[in-house]
N, C-alpha and C positions, 0 to 999 in steps of 0.2 A: 844537127843530128837528134837532138834531145824532143823538139819538138817533132820530128817525124815520129821517133819513139810514142810519145804521147799520141799522136794520130792516131797509130796502129793500134795503140792500147784501147781508144775511145771507140773505134772501128769495131774492135771485137767484144768490147761489153755491148755496145749497141747490138750486136746479131748474136750474142751470147745463147740465147735461148735456141735460135736455129742450129748454132754450132754443135751444141749438147745433145740436140735431137737426135731418136732413135728413128729409124726409117717409117716406124709404125705410128710415130708422134706426127710426123709431116703430114698424115691425114686425118687422125683423130683430132690433133689440135688444130688443123688449119694454119700450119706452120709456113705453108705458101704463101699464104696473106700477109707475111713478114718480110718477103723478100721483094724489094724495090723492082717495079714496074720494068725499069729499064735493063735490067738482070735477066728479066725472063724471055726475053727474045733471045740473048745471047746463051743463056741456058738451054733452052730450047733446041738450038742448032748446033750445041757442043757435042762433038762425037762421042757414044756411048763408050767405045772403048778406052777413050781418054779419061772419062769419069771413073770408070771401074779402075783404072790405074791410079787414080788421085783418091780413090776411096779406099783402095787396098795399100795404100802408102807403107813401106816399112822400111827400116835403116837400109836394107838391100837393094832397096831402088837406088839408093845414091852412088851405088858402086857398080851399077849396070853399064 
């Protein structure tokens, strides 16, 4: 279990700049270039309404 937690921490550290970015930074700092190419095809096909739900996540979502 500890190894899995360490993997998650390493992943979050690696993509911290992307995770902390504001939407405008995506374009001005070219943050999309930091996203692995294999993720891009998945993200492009990801339903827009689900993305909005993720980005608008609040604790109330857990109780729906």
